[in-house]
Residue, then its C-alpha position, 0 to 999 in steps of 0.5 A: m064353189t062348183d066353178l072353183i072346183n072346176l078351175y082347180r081340176q083344170a089347173e091340176d090336169y094342166f100341170f100333171r099332163g104337162i109333166a107326164s110321160k103318159c096320160l090315160d083317161l080312165g072314164d067317169g072323171a078319172n085320169a091317170y098320170m105317169t111321170g115315171g121314175a120320179e115317184l109322182n104317178f097318180i090316179y085322180i078320181t074327180r067325182n062319185t063313180n059306180v065303176l071304181d073297180k074297173i077304173l082301178i083295174q085299168g089304171k093298174q094295167f097302165f102303170d104295170e106296163d112300166n112296173l110303177a107304183f102309184d097313188i089313188i087320190i079321191p075327194q073325201e066326200f066321195c069315199t063311201s064305205q063301199m068305195v073304201d071296201i073296194l080299195n082295201t079288197m083290191g090292195y090299196p090301203q089309205k096312207s095319208k090325206s091332203v087338202s085342195m086349196v085356192v087363193d083369190l089373187d084379185k084380193f091378194a096383197m103382198g102384205q108384210t114379208a120377212s126381212f132376211g137382209d142381203e143374204t137372200a135372193i129369189k131367182a127364176n130358175d127355168d134355165q137352172l133346174n139343177d139348182w131348183m131341184m136341190p132343196l127338194i131332195g131333203a124337203f121331200e126325203s128323196t134322193f139325188e137320182v129321183c130329183s134329177i129325173y124329176a128335173i129332166i121331166h120339167e126340162n122336157a115340159l119346158k121344151r114343149n112350151i108347157n107354161l111352167h115357172h121355176f123359182s128358188l130362194y138363195k141364201q149366201e148363193k146357195p139354193i135353200a127353197s124352191i117352188t113351181l108355178s104353172l099357168n093355164n090362161s088365168i089359172a095358176r097352180i103351185d107345186d114342189v114347195g120345199t125348203v132344206p130341212e135344216l132351215q125349215g120353219k124360219g119363213y123362207a118358203t112363205h117369203l118365196m110363196r108371197y113372191v111367186l103369188s105376186e108374180a102369178k098375179k102380174l102374169g094375169a092369173h085370177h086364182c091360184f090352186l094347190e094341194s097341201s098336206d095336213s102339215g102345210l095347211g097352216v102356212y098356206q092359210k096364213l097366205g090367204f089360201e082357203p080349203l076347197f075340199k079334202n082328199n084321201i090318198f090310197s097307196g098302190k105301192k109294189 
């Protein structure tokens, strides 16, 4: 399990460092990633620490330079009552939870996929990031402006040769679901899984996920990781993902 968690952290760092405009090593296993106005600004605590207050002060200074809100993500097993007291005292209430997950691609089989007929097609969209971002607007209750900034961030990462792969599922030539795959040697990670709200729950994202996991396996990845919300847990488990650890997410909203 420890080896898998280490691989998970490598995949996490590769993706967020790849799309970040700035990163900061906060010491004692904590890292800050700034993506700017795309509302994906995080402090990740990766191990138990006795200097949480110092990490939070340094992290806040880092994000305050650009007047950005941020979230703090801590594995649930490290969230002692003392740590939670520090977070609450410093103004960081818990807002949600997530689950870090893994699938063994050496054992992954495509299995039976949904049949949507000729009306759907999956396309690699590294050169069509405007299409890739469109389903994410509604899926994440975001805005065109925020998602446009996020698309630019990904475009810049591609220019720096960060190993990202963007895919969209089209229905009647309209992008309805999207996903991002990052690859670091034989380690893969999935992010940005989203379907337009009116077509959620019909299997489109699962169909796209199966395709992308197969692509990751073809590209030589042995494990694929992701961070799931509680609501997405069942979908990923059906695809063969297993929980690694749970996270508590604390808000640094301004």
